[in-house]
C-alpha positions as CSV (number, residue, x, y, z in Angstrom):
1,M,114.0,79.3,105.7
2,P,112.6,80.0,102.2
3,G,113.1,83.4,100.7
4,I,110.3,85.9,100.1
5,K,109.7,84.9,96.5
6,T,109.7,81.2,97.5
7,V,107.1,82.0,100.2
8,A,104.9,83.6,97.5
9,R,105.1,80.5,95.4
10,L,104.4,78.2,98.4
11,S,101.3,80.4,99.2
12,L,100.3,79.9,95.6
13,M,100.6,76.1,96.0
14,A,98.3,76.3,99.0
15,A,95.8,78.4,97.1
16,L,95.8,75.9,94.2
17,A,95.2,73.1,96.6
18,V,92.1,75.0,97.8
19,T,90.7,75.9,94.5
20,C,91.6,72.8,92.6
21,C,90.5,70.4,95.2
22,M,87.6,72.6,96.4
23,A,88.5,72.3,100.1
24,A,87.0,75.7,100.6
25,L,83.9,75.2,98.5
26,P,81.1,73.1,100.0
27,N,79.5,72.0,96.7
28,R,82.6,70.3,95.3
29,S,80.7,68.0,92.9
30,A,78.7,70.8,91.3
31,A,81.8,72.9,90.8
32,E,84.0,70.1,89.4
33,R,81.8,68.4,86.9
34,P,83.3,68.9,83.4
35,S,80.1,70.4,82.1
36,S,77.3,71.1,84.6
37,L,74.2,73.3,84.5
38,P,74.6,77.0,85.0
39,T,73.5,78.4,88.4
40,T,71.8,81.7,89.1
41,C,73.8,84.7,90.3
42,T,72.0,84.9,93.6
43,Q,72.9,81.2,94.3
44,L,76.6,81.8,94.1
45,P,77.3,83.0,97.6
46,A,76.1,79.8,99.2
47,K,78.5,77.9,96.9
48,L,81.4,80.1,97.6
49,L,81.3,81.0,101.3
50,G,83.5,79.0,103.7
51,G,87.2,78.2,104.2
52,D,89.3,81.2,103.2
53,I,86.3,83.0,101.8
54,K,85.0,84.9,104.7
55,Y,82.4,87.0,102.9
56,A,80.4,86.5,99.6
57,N,77.8,88.6,98.0
58,A,76.3,88.4,94.5
59,Q,73.8,90.6,92.7
60,I,72.5,91.2,89.2
61,V,73.4,94.8,88.3
62,P,71.1,96.2,85.6
63,A,72.7,98.0,82.6
64,N,73.8,101.6,83.3
65,T,73.2,101.2,87.0
66,A,75.7,101.4,89.9
67,P,76.0,98.2,92.1
68,G,73.9,98.1,95.2
69,P,75.4,98.3,98.7
70,Q,77.2,95.4,100.4
71,F,76.1,93.7,103.6
72,N,76.9,95.4,107.0
73,N,79.5,92.7,107.8
74,F,81.6,93.6,104.8
75,T,85.0,95.1,105.8
76,G,86.7,95.5,102.5
77,T,86.7,98.2,99.8
78,A,83.3,98.6,98.1
79,P,83.1,97.8,94.4
80,S,83.3,100.7,92.0
81,T,80.2,102.7,91.3
82,A,81.1,102.9,87.6
83,K,78.1,102.0,85.4
84,V,78.4,99.2,82.8
85,P,76.4,99.4,79.6
86,V,75.2,95.8,79.9
87,S,73.5,93.9,82.8
88,Y,75.8,91.6,84.7
89,C,76.3,89.5,87.8
90,L,78.6,91.1,90.3
91,V,80.3,88.8,92.9
92,V,82.3,90.3,95.8
93,L,84.4,88.0,98.0
94,S,86.6,88.6,101.0
95,Y,89.6,86.3,101.2
96,S,91.8,85.6,104.2
97,S,94.1,82.7,104.9
98,T,95.5,84.1,108.1
99,S,94.1,83.7,111.6
100,A,91.8,86.4,112.9
101,K,94.2,86.9,115.7
102,D,97.1,87.6,113.4
103,P,98.5,91.1,114.0
104,T,98.4,91.8,110.3
105,P,95.5,89.7,109.0
106,Q,94.7,89.3,105.3
107,N,91.6,91.1,104.1
108,I,91.7,90.8,100.3
109,T,88.6,91.8,98.4
110,I,88.0,90.1,95.0
111,Y,85.5,91.5,92.5
112,V,84.1,89.4,89.7
113,G,81.8,90.7,87.0
114,L,80.1,88.0,84.9
115,P,78.1,88.6,81.7
116,L,74.6,87.1,82.3
117,N,74.3,83.4,81.8
118,S,71.4,81.8,80.0
119,I,69.4,81.3,83.2
120,D,69.7,85.0,84.2
121,G,68.7,86.3,80.8
122,G,71.8,86.0,78.6
123,T,71.6,84.7,75.0
124,T,74.0,81.9,74.0
125,G,75.3,82.2,70.4
126,S,75.2,86.0,70.3
127,T,78.2,88.1,69.0
128,V,80.3,90.3,71.2
129,D,83.5,92.3,71.2
130,S,83.9,93.9,67.8
131,P,86.2,93.6,66.0
132,L,87.0,90.1,67.4
133,N,83.3,89.2,67.1
134,F,83.4,86.3,69.6
135,T,80.3,84.0,69.7
136,T,79.1,83.6,73.2
137,V,79.4,80.1,74.6
138,E,76.9,80.4,77.5
139,G,74.5,83.3,77.9
140,N,76.4,86.5,77.1
141,W,79.8,85.1,78.0
142,N,82.5,84.8,75.3
143,G,84.2,82.0,77.3
144,R,87.1,84.1,78.4
145,T,88.3,85.8,81.6
146,E,90.1,89.1,81.8
147,G,91.9,90.0,85.1
148,Q,92.4,93.7,85.4
149,G,95.2,95.4,87.2
150,G,95.4,98.4,89.5
151,G,97.4,101.6,89.6
152,G,99.6,103.4,92.1
153,C,99.5,101.7,95.4
154,S,95.9,100.7,95.0
155,G,94.1,97.8,93.4
156,N,91.2,97.9,91.0
157,T,87.6,97.7,92.2
158,N,86.0,98.1,88.7
159,V,85.2,94.8,86.9
160,N,84.7,96.7,83.7
161,A,87.8,99.0,83.9
162,T,89.0,97.9,80.5
163,G,85.6,97.2,79.0
164,A,85.9,93.5,79.9
165,V,82.3,92.8,81.0
166,A,80.8,94.9,78.2
167,N,82.8,92.9,75.7
168,G,81.6,89.5,77.0
169,F,84.6,88.7,79.3
170,V,84.4,87.7,82.9
171,G,86.1,90.8,84.3
172,S,87.8,90.8,87.7
173,G,89.8,93.0,90.1
174,T,91.1,93.1,93.6
175,D,91.8,95.8,96.2
176,G,95.1,94.0,96.9
177,G,94.3,93.6,100.6
178,H,94.3,97.4,101.2
179,G,90.6,97.7,101.7
180,N,89.9,97.7,105.4
181,P,88.5,101.2,106.3
182,T,90.8,101.3,109.3
183,D,93.8,100.0,107.4
184,D,95.0,102.7,105.0
185,P,91.6,103.6,103.4
186,G,93.3,106.1,101.1
187,N,95.6,103.4,99.6
188,T,98.6,105.5,100.3
189,C,100.9,102.5,101.1
190,D,101.6,104.1,104.5
191,Q,100.6,100.8,106.2
192,G,103.7,99.2,104.6
193,V,105.6,100.2,107.8
194,L,104.1,99.1,111.1
195,S,106.5,101.0,113.2
196,L,110.2,102.0,113.3
197,G,112.1,98.9,112.1
198,H,109.1,96.8,111.3
199,L,107.7,96.3,107.8
200,N,104.1,95.1,107.3
201,K,105.2,92.3,105.0
202,Q,101.8,90.7,104.9
203,Y,100.3,93.9,103.6
204,I,103.0,94.3,100.9
205,Q,102.9,90.7,99.8
206,D,99.1,90.7,99.5
207,W,99.3,93.8,97.2
208,V,102.1,92.5,95.0
209,Y,101.4,88.7,94.8
210,N,98.5,87.3,96.9
211,G,95.8,89.7,95.8
212,P,96.3,89.2,92.0
213,Q,96.8,85.5,92.4
214,Q,93.6,85.0,94.3
215,E,91.8,87.3,91.9
216,I,92.7,85.0,89.0
217,L,92.1,81.7,90.8
218,W,88.7,82.7,92.2
219,S,87.5,84.5,89.1
220,K,88.0,81.3,87.1
221,Q,86.3,79.3,89.8
222,V,83.3,81.6,90.0
223,A,83.0,81.5,86.2
224,K,83.0,77.7,86.2
225,L,80.2,77.7,88.9
226,Y,78.1,80.3,87.2
227,Y,78.3,79.0,83.6
228,G,78.7,75.3,84.3
229,K,81.9,75.1,82.3
230,A,85.5,76.2,82.6
231,P,86.9,79.2,80.7
232,L,88.3,78.6,77.2
233,Y,91.1,81.2,77.7
234,N,92.3,83.3,80.6
235,Y,94.0,86.8,80.2
236,W,95.4,89.6,82.2
237,N,95.2,93.2,81.2
238,G,97.1,95.8,83.2
239,C,99.3,98.9,83.1
240,S,101.5,100.6,85.7
241,T,100.8,98.7,88.9
242,G,98.6,96.5,86.7
243,G,101.8,95.8,84.6
244,H,103.7,95.1,87.8
245,Q,101.0,92.6,88.8
246,G,101.1,91.1,85.3
247,Y,104.8,90.3,85.7
248,A,104.2,88.9,89.2
249,L,101.5,86.6,87.8
250,A,103.7,85.5,84.9
251,Q,106.5,84.6,87.4
252,T,104.4,82.8,90.0
253,L,101.1,81.6,88.4
254,A,102.3,79.8,85.3
255,G,99.6,77.7,83.6
256,E,96.7,79.8,85.0
257,L,96.9,82.5,82.3
258,D,97.2,82.1,78.6
259,G,98.0,85.7,77.7
260,I,99.2,88.7,79.6
261,L,99.2,92.4,78.6
262,A,101.5,94.1,81.2
263,S,102.4,97.6,80.0
264,A,104.5,100.3,81.6
265,P,105.2,97.8,84.4
266,A,106.1,99.2,87.8
267,M,108.1,96.0,88.1
268,Y,111.2,97.2,89.9
269,W,109.0,99.0,92.5
270,T,111.5,99.6,95.2
271,R,114.3,100.7,93.0
272,F,112.4,103.0,90.7
273,Q,110.2,104.5,93.5
274,T,113.4,105.3,95.5
275,A,114.9,106.8,92.3
276,Q,111.9,109.2,92.0
277,M,113.4,111.1,94.9
278,W,116.7,111.7,93.1
279,G,115.5,114.9,91.4
280,Q,114.1,116.4,94.6
281,I,117.4,115.7,96.4
282,A,119.4,117.1,93.5
283,M,117.4,120.3,93.5
284,F,117.7,120.7,97.2
285,D,121.4,119.9,97.4
286,I,122.6,121.8,94.4
287,A,120.0,124.6,93.8
288,Q,118.6,124.9,97.3
289,E,115.1,125.1,95.8
290,V,112.5,123.4,93.7
291,I,113.2,124.7,90.2
292,P,110.1,126.6,88.9
293,A,107.9,124.5,86.6
294,G,108.3,126.9,83.7
295,R,112.0,126.6,83.7
296,L,111.9,122.8,83.8
297,A,109.4,122.8,81.0
298,A,111.6,125.0,78.9
299,V,114.7,122.9,79.3
300,Q,112.6,119.7,78.6
301,N,111.4,121.2,75.4
302,A,114.8,122.4,74.5
303,A,116.1,118.9,74.8
304,I,113.3,117.6,72.5
305,A,114.1,120.3,69.9
306,A,117.9,119.4,70.1
307,C,117.5,115.7,69.8
308,D,114.4,115.4,67.6
309,K,116.4,114.6,64.5
310,N,118.7,112.0,66.2
311,D,116.8,109.4,64.2
312,G,116.9,111.4,61.0
313,V,113.3,112.6,61.1
314,M,112.1,116.0,62.4
315,D,108.7,115.0,63.9
316,G,108.7,116.4,67.4
317,I,109.6,113.0,68.8
318,I,112.8,111.7,70.3
319,D,112.7,108.1,69.0
320,D,115.3,106.9,71.6
321,P,115.9,109.3,74.5
322,R,119.0,107.4,75.4
323,T,120.7,108.9,72.4
324,C,120.0,112.5,73.6
325,T,122.9,114.2,75.4
326,F,121.5,117.8,75.4
327,N,123.2,119.7,78.3
328,A,121.1,121.9,80.5
329,K,123.9,124.5,80.6
330,A,122.6,125.6,77.1
331,N,119.6,127.1,78.9
332,I,121.6,129.2,81.4
333,C,120.4,132.8,81.2
334,G,122.4,134.8,78.6
335,Q,123.6,131.7,76.6
336,P,123.0,131.9,72.9
337,G,119.6,130.3,72.2
338,A,118.6,130.2,75.8
339,P,115.1,131.2,76.7
340,A,114.4,134.6,78.1
341,A,113.7,135.2,81.8
342,P,111.9,133.9,83.7
343,N,112.3,130.5,82.0
344,C,116.1,130.4,81.6
345,L,118.2,128.6,84.3
346,S,120.8,129.7,86.8
347,A,124.1,127.9,86.7
348,A,123.1,126.0,89.9
349,E,119.8,125.0,88.4
350,A,121.4,123.8,85.2
351,N,123.8,121.6,87.3
352,A,120.8,120.2,89.2
353,V,119.0,119.4,85.9
354,N,122.0,117.7,84.5
355,T,122.3,115.6,87.7
356,M,118.7,114.6,87.3
357,W,119.2,113.6,83.7
358,D,122.3,111.6,84.7
359,G,120.4,109.7,87.3
360,P,121.2,108.1,90.7
361,R,124.9,107.3,91.2
362,N,127.1,106.4,94.2
363,D,130.3,108.0,95.4
364,S,132.3,106.1,92.8
365,G,130.1,107.5,90.0
366,E,128.5,104.1,89.2
367,R,124.9,104.0,88.2
368,I,122.5,102.8,90.9
369,W,119.3,103.2,88.9
370,F,118.1,104.8,85.7
371,P,117.4,108.5,85.2
372,I,114.5,110.6,84.0
373,D,115.1,110.7,80.3
374,R,115.5,113.9,78.3
375,G,112.1,115.0,76.9
376,T,110.2,113.5,79.8
377,D,107.9,115.7,81.9
378,F,109.6,116.7,85.2
379,S,106.2,117.6,86.7
380,F,105.3,114.1,88.2
381,W,108.3,113.8,90.4
382,D,110.0,117.2,90.7
383,G,107.3,119.7,91.6
384,N,106.8,121.6,94.8
385,V,105.6,118.4,96.5
386,P,107.4,115.1,95.8
387,F,105.4,112.4,94.0
388,G,103.2,110.9,96.7
389,L,104.7,107.4,96.8
390,A,108.4,108.4,96.6
391,P,108.9,109.5,100.2
392,V,106.7,106.6,101.3
393,Q,109.2,104.4,99.6
394,F,112.0,106.0,101.5
395,G,110.0,105.0,104.6
396,W,109.8,101.4,103.3
397,D,113.5,101.3,102.4
398,L,114.6,102.5,105.9
399,E,111.6,100.9,107.8
400,N,110.9,104.4,109.2
401,P,107.5,106.0,108.9
402,A,109.0,109.5,109.6
403,Y,109.9,109.6,105.9
404,F,106.3,109.7,105.0
405,N,106.5,113.5,105.7
406,A,107.1,114.7,102.2
407,G,107.1,118.4,102.9
408,S,106.1,121.2,100.4
409,F,108.1,124.0,98.8
410,P,108.6,126.6,100.0
411,G,106.9,126.5,103.4
412,S,107.8,123.0,104.8
413,Y,110.7,122.3,102.5
414,P,112.2,119.8,102.5
415,G,110.3,117.0,104.3
416,F,112.0,114.4,106.5
417,W,113.9,113.3,103.4
418,G,116.1,116.4,103.7
419,N,118.5,114.4,105.8
420,V,119.5,112.3,102.7
421,A,122.4,113.8,100.7
422,L,123.1,113.0,97.0
423,N,126.4,111.6,98.0
424,S,129.1,112.1,100.6
425,T,130.5,115.1,98.8
426,T,127.3,117.1,99.1
427,Q,126.3,117.6,102.7
428,P,123.3,119.9,103.1
429,P,122.5,120.9,106.7
430,G,121.0,118.0,108.7
431,A,122.2,115.3,106.3
432,V,122.8,112.0,108.1
433,T,122.9,109.5,105.1
434,T,123.3,109.3,101.3
435,Y,121.0,108.3,98.5
436,A,123.1,105.3,97.8
437,A,122.8,104.1,101.4
438,V,119.0,104.5,101.2
439,A,118.9,102.6,97.9
440,Q,121.0,99.8,99.4
441,A,118.8,99.6,102.4
442,G,115.8,99.3,100.2
443,S,117.3,96.6,98.1
444,N,118.1,94.6,101.2
445,N,115.0,95.3,103.3
446,V,112.1,95.2,100.8
447,A,113.0,95.0,97.1
448,D,112.9,91.2,97.1
449,L,109.3,91.5,98.2
450,T,108.2,94.2,95.8
451,D,110.3,93.9,92.7
452,T,109.1,91.3,90.1
453,F,112.3,90.3,88.3
454,D,112.3,86.5,88.5
455,D,112.6,84.4,85.4
456,L,109.8,83.2,83.1
457,D,110.8,79.6,82.8
458,A,107.5,78.1,84.0
459,F,105.4,80.7,82.1
460,K,107.3,79.9,78.9
461,A,106.9,76.1,79.4
462,S,103.2,76.6,80.0
463,G,102.8,78.1,76.5
464,G,101.8,81.5,77.9
465,K,102.3,84.7,75.8
466,M,103.1,88.2,77.2
467,I,103.3,91.6,75.6
468,T,104.5,94.9,77.1
469,F,104.2,98.4,75.7
470,V,106.3,101.1,77.4
471,G,106.5,104.8,76.5
472,A,110.0,106.0,75.8
473,N,109.3,109.1,77.9
474,D,107.4,107.5,80.7
475,G,107.2,110.0,83.5
476,L,106.2,107.7,86.3
477,I,108.4,104.7,85.8
478,M,111.9,104.6,84.2
479,P,111.4,102.8,80.9
480,R,115.0,101.6,81.0
481,G,114.0,99.3,83.8
482,V,111.8,97.0,81.7
483,I,114.4,97.2,78.9
484,N,117.0,96.0,81.4
485,Y,114.7,93.1,82.3
486,Y,114.0,92.3,78.7
487,R,117.7,92.2,77.9
488,L,118.2,89.7,80.7
489,M,115.4,87.5,79.5
490,A,116.7,87.7,75.9
491,E,120.0,86.3,77.1
492,R,118.3,83.6,79.2
493,Y,116.1,82.4,76.3
494,A,118.4,83.0,73.4
495,D,118.2,80.2,70.7
496,R,121.3,78.2,70.5
497,S,121.3,78.6,66.7
498,D,121.5,82.3,67.1
499,R,124.6,82.3,69.3
500,R,127.9,83.6,67.8
501,Y,130.8,82.7,70.1
502,A,133.7,85.0,70.2
503,E,137.1,83.3,69.5
504,G,138.7,82.4,72.8
505,S,135.6,83.4,74.9
506,D,133.6,81.0,77.0
507,R,130.8,83.5,77.6
508,G,129.2,83.2,74.2
509,P,128.4,86.9,73.7
510,F,126.3,88.2,70.9
511,H,128.4,90.7,69.0
512,D,125.3,91.5,67.0
513,P,123.1,92.5,69.9
514,S,119.8,91.9,68.1
515,E,120.5,88.2,67.5
516,R,119.8,87.1,71.1
517,Y,116.2,88.5,71.1
518,R,114.8,86.0,68.7
519,G,114.4,83.3,71.4
520,V,112.5,85.5,73.9
521,Q,110.3,86.9,71.2
522,K,108.7,83.5,70.7
523,F,106.7,84.0,73.9
524,Y,107.4,87.5,75.2
525,R,107.5,90.8,73.2
526,L,108.4,94.3,74.4
527,F,107.2,97.3,72.3
528,H,109.1,100.6,72.6
529,V,106.7,103.5,72.1
530,P,108.4,106.9,71.3
531,G,106.9,110.2,72.3
532,V,104.6,108.7,74.9
533,S,104.6,109.0,78.7
534,H,102.9,106.7,81.2
535,C,100.2,104.2,80.0
536,G,99.4,106.1,76.8
537,L,99.6,109.6,78.4
538,G,101.0,112.3,76.2
539,I,104.0,114.5,77.0
540,L,102.2,117.2,78.9
541,N,104.7,120.1,78.6
542,H,105.2,119.4,74.9
543,A,101.4,119.2,74.3
544,S,101.9,116.1,72.2
545,L,101.1,112.3,72.2
546,G,103.2,109.8,70.2
547,P,101.7,106.6,68.8
548,W,100.0,104.5,71.4
549,P,97.7,101.5,70.7
550,Q,94.1,102.7,70.7
551,N,90.8,101.0,71.0
552,G,92.3,97.8,72.5
553,A,94.8,97.1,69.8
554,D,97.3,96.1,72.4
555,F,95.1,93.6,74.1
556,N,93.7,92.3,70.8
557,A,97.3,91.6,69.8
558,V,97.7,89.3,72.9
559,I,94.5,87.5,72.1
560,N,95.5,87.0,68.4
561,W,98.8,85.6,69.5
562,V,97.3,83.2,72.0
563,E,94.3,82.0,70.0
564,N,95.6,82.2,66.4
565,G,99.4,81.7,66.9
566,E,100.2,85.1,65.2
567,A,103.0,86.8,67.0
568,P,102.7,90.5,66.5
569,S,105.4,91.9,64.1
570,E,104.0,95.4,64.6
571,V,101.0,97.1,66.3
572,I,99.8,100.4,64.9
573,G,99.7,103.2,67.3
574,S,97.9,106.5,67.1
575,G,98.5,109.9,68.7
576,N,98.4,113.6,68.0
577,T,101.1,116.1,67.2
578,A,99.3,118.9,69.1
579,A,97.4,117.2,72.0
580,P,98.5,115.3,75.1
581,A,95.5,113.0,74.9
582,F,94.3,111.1,71.9
583,I,91.6,112.9,69.8
584,P,90.2,110.6,67.1
585,G,89.8,112.2,63.7
586,S,91.8,115.3,64.6
587,P,93.8,116.9,61.8
588,T,96.9,116.5,64.0
589,T,96.5,112.7,64.2
590,L,99.6,110.7,63.6
591,T,99.9,106.9,63.1
592,R,103.0,104.8,63.3
593,P,103.9,101.1,63.6
594,L,105.2,100.0,67.0
595,C,107.8,97.4,66.8
596,P,109.1,94.5,68.9
597,Y,112.3,95.5,70.8
598,P,115.0,96.0,69.7
599,Q,113.5,97.1,66.4
600,T,111.9,100.6,65.9
601,A,109.9,102.3,63.3
602,V,112.1,103.5,60.4
603,Y,110.9,106.3,58.0
604,N,111.0,105.5,54.3
605,G,112.3,109.0,53.5
606,S,109.3,110.4,51.7
607,R,105.7,111.5,52.1
608,N,103.9,112.3,55.3
609,V,105.8,111.5,58.5
610,N,102.5,111.2,60.4
611,D,101.2,108.3,58.3
612,A,102.1,104.8,59.4
613,A,102.2,103.7,55.7
614,N,105.5,105.6,55.3
615,W,107.2,103.7,58.2
616,Q,108.3,100.1,58.7
617,C,109.9,98.1,61.5
618,G,113.6,97.7,61.3
619,G,116.9,98.9,62.8
620,D,118.2,97.9,66.2
621,L,117.9,100.3,69.2
622,E,120.6,98.3,71.1
623,K,123.1,99.5,68.5
624,N,122.2,103.2,69.0
625,I,125.1,105.4,70.1
626,P,124.4,108.7,72.0
627,V,124.7,111.8,69.8
628,G,127.2,114.1,71.5
629,T,129.0,113.9,74.8
630,P,127.3,112.0,77.6
631,L,127.4,113.5,81.1
632,S,129.1,110.3,82.4
633,G,131.1,107.6,80.7
634,P,133.3,107.7,77.6
635,P,131.5,108.7,74.3
636,G,130.9,106.4,71.4
637,Q,129.5,103.3,73.2
638,P,126.2,101.6,72.5
639,V,123.4,103.0,74.7
640,A,123.2,99.8,76.9
641,C,126.8,100.4,78.1
642,Y,125.7,103.6,79.9
643,D,123.0,101.6,81.8
644,V,125.1,99.0,83.6
645,L,124.2,99.1,87.2
646,A,126.1,98.7,90.4
647,K,125.6,95.2,91.9
648,Y,122.1,94.7,93.4
649,K,122.2,95.0,97.2
650,H,125.6,96.6,97.1
651,E,124.7,100.0,95.7
652,V,127.1,101.9,98.0
653,K,130.4,100.3,96.9
654,G,129.5,97.4,94.7
655,P,131.1,96.7,91.4
656,L,129.4,97.3,88.0
657,D,127.3,94.2,87.3
658,F,127.4,93.5,83.6
659,D,125.7,90.1,84.0
660,G,123.0,91.6,86.1
661,S,122.4,94.2,83.5
662,G,122.4,91.8,80.5
663,V,125.3,93.7,78.9
664,D,128.3,92.1,77.2
665,P,131.3,94.1,78.5
666,D,133.2,93.4,75.3
667,I,130.9,95.8,73.4
668,C,131.5,98.4,76.0
669,H,135.3,98.2,75.8
670,A,135.3,97.3,79.5
671,Q,136.6,94.6,81.8
672,H,135.0,92.8,84.7
């Protein structure tokens, strides 16, 4: 029987057979002609309805007007009511390849927004999308599609979420199959568990794979029908869940997308969502409370102050939080330099914070997943109520909906998750299992379905290009996760000419870690963004925002790479030293080059540290060594050595997996 990822690829093959051979489209000849006449927006439903398309609606939406209602037989999520500054054709499709009698039937809604063609009032040859200034090829269309991703556990119902339609792209989205009003209308992911011991695998697979796949395939087909010609280029633009979906598409839909922007990707969904509960369990087991927000903010800012200059520059930013070893015990009440009450910590609270910063470990002390980094806001995961999707993930891991009860401090604290102990040495009342056991259950029960960590062989062979930006202080995903994946892909696609074999070794390790990244950078680049949280959000408790690409600079870098062959050697980011959201023209504005990993921005040693002109890409983050004494592991090793994980699916007692973490044990002074 094929595995879950294989099933996803087989589903894709079936979908391609439908859309390429037009088995589901009655007017096959009109759709397949290399260059046929455009058709009107209102004629599209008749050409689309049938086969796996169970519902089709199309309407011209005037500029600055919300879409009209759908027909009464529509059972999906209605399109966004967001207004678009240009008139466009909105197509809404319901897709299902399962039987109506299936106990968990598909119900994927696809939204396609099309700039008006020449029949419906568009002007061929006009100019759109400054500063790229594309010339439209048919009506107001620039000849390109832009799939747009979702966030959290939901999809994206807004065809102009990234400005796609307004800039001349065919913009698309999907609700991921979560849209039926009787089937998780709040997009909480609760429907991922049908009952005790039974996952809703169709629901999960539609959200991760099938929804985005069908969004891309059908948006391209609708564009071809509407304009009478196929797209010139096809792109994806997503962050968070949209980044997760971008990686899923790169791994399963090679050849259908030319370029992908997949930032802050929630790609190791099961493993990092499970790890979001680590801090709550640490506080409950060690401090028997949720540590007050003011105390967590104070110790967070103390870490930033202590580690700000690890890169040699005092600018309010920790360039690489992995180098920071600030110990929360420095904030214990009465310690020299500790904040005054009520924002200082008790000894138990300091131990809990250190445990949170050290991250999930098993009874042997081996890392299971990555921690919240110093300088990152605690507020997303470690407030009076756990982050909404984290206890739901425990329910997915253990196939038990009882864990959806998150609880709230102090009244109903803890929720059902209170029966999970940090490890076997901490046994709070009512504990029946350990974090490592939950993590291992998740890896075995659901991670193969949710976590997008396959290779990029077919995507590379197709000529596709992908860029990812990730904040070094991302407070919703652990940024070390995508760094881990990038390290693995770097080893997989390393150029033979870059290899330096160690004498007597048959592994061919790279003793200069940066050497192996040259191969992967030919088609896939990761940009490390210091001082930034999730998807361009600032560090809230520090009231600052590091340099994030603004005004579409990140997506434009993808387009320029695909269409002009110019791989980005840097992308300029902008932020504010005294605001958690970007304020253009503010006197606190900072600019800085963002660099392809493992490089980082290096200060030239003079003039304004907030001016990008005084920085250049260089260095090697993989060679960084933590400053001070780490909480776990011997001091003096490169940062990657502290991030070797216990073997996947064997989190309770498995060995450290250097191969699975992309780390050469020789540089860590370790043995297999």
